[in-house]
C-alpha positions as CSV (number, residue, x, y, z in Angstrom):
1,M,137.7,178.7,219.9
2,P,134.8,177.7,217.6
3,A,133.0,180.4,215.7
4,E,129.6,180.9,217.3
5,A,128.4,184.2,215.9
6,L,128.1,185.7,212.4
7,I,128.8,189.4,211.9
8,E,127.7,191.2,208.8
9,A,128.9,194.6,207.7
10,H,128.0,196.7,204.7
11,V,131.0,198.5,203.2
12,D,131.8,200.2,199.9
13,E,132.7,197.6,197.3
14,N,136.0,199.4,196.4
15,V,137.1,199.5,200.0
16,R,136.3,195.8,200.4
17,R,138.2,194.9,197.2
18,Q,141.3,197.0,198.1
19,A,141.3,195.6,201.7
20,Q,141.0,192.1,200.3
21,E,144.0,192.7,198.0
22,I,146.1,194.0,200.9
23,Y,145.2,191.1,203.2
24,S,145.6,188.5,200.5
25,A,149.2,189.7,199.9
26,A,149.8,189.2,203.7
27,G,148.2,185.7,203.5
28,V,145.1,186.5,205.5
29,T,141.4,187.1,204.8
30,I,139.1,190.0,205.7
31,E,137.4,187.6,208.1
32,D,140.8,186.8,209.7
33,M,141.4,190.5,210.3
34,V,138.0,191.2,211.7
35,R,138.5,188.3,214.2
36,R,141.9,189.6,215.1
37,M,140.7,193.1,215.6
38,L,137.8,191.9,217.8
39,L,140.1,189.7,219.9
40,K,142.6,192.6,220.3
41,T,139.8,194.8,221.4
42,V,138.7,192.3,224.1
43,E,142.3,191.5,225.1
44,D,143.1,195.2,225.6
45,N,139.6,196.2,226.8
46,A,140.0,199.1,224.4
47,I,139.7,200.1,220.7
48,P,143.0,199.5,219.0
49,M,144.9,202.8,218.9
50,D,145.5,202.8,215.1
51,F,141.8,203.8,214.9
52,F,142.7,207.1,216.5
53,R,145.2,208.4,214.0
54,P,144.6,212.2,213.9
55,N,144.4,214.1,210.6
56,A,146.6,217.0,209.7
57,E,144.3,219.6,211.1
58,T,144.1,217.8,214.4
59,L,147.9,217.3,214.6
60,A,148.4,221.1,213.9
61,A,145.9,221.9,216.7
62,I,147.7,219.5,219.1
63,E,151.1,221.1,218.3
64,A,149.7,224.6,218.7
65,A,148.2,223.6,222.1
66,R,151.6,222.2,223.2
67,R,153.2,225.6,222.3
68,G,150.6,227.3,224.5
69,E,148.6,228.7,221.7
70,F,144.9,228.5,222.0
71,A,142.9,228.9,218.7
72,G,139.5,228.4,220.3
73,E,136.9,231.1,220.8
74,G,133.5,231.3,222.3
75,S,131.9,229.5,225.2
76,I,131.1,225.9,225.9
77,D,127.5,226.7,225.1
78,D,128.5,228.0,221.7
79,L,130.4,224.8,221.1
80,F,127.4,222.6,221.9
81,A,125.1,224.8,219.8
82,E,127.5,224.3,216.9
83,L,127.7,220.6,217.4
84,D,123.9,220.3,217.7
85,A,123.3,222.4,214.6
86,D,123.6,219.4,212.3
87,D,120.9,217.4,214.2
């Protein structure tokens, strides 16, 4: 499939350099990996699951919920007010 579109992205230089080192060691380029990620997204009709790796706080909340513990408090209106507070 010939390349027909150009995608530009602005990223932190240190992130780009570190990613380039990792990909180079695997024999691929950043451009190769972007193409692969986009193709995988289209193939699966979904964002690749590795993007949804939860942090430690989220994992602890998931485990607590599985044990039947609920740490939340307040109403749904309180939640939306808190979420909108940063806007």
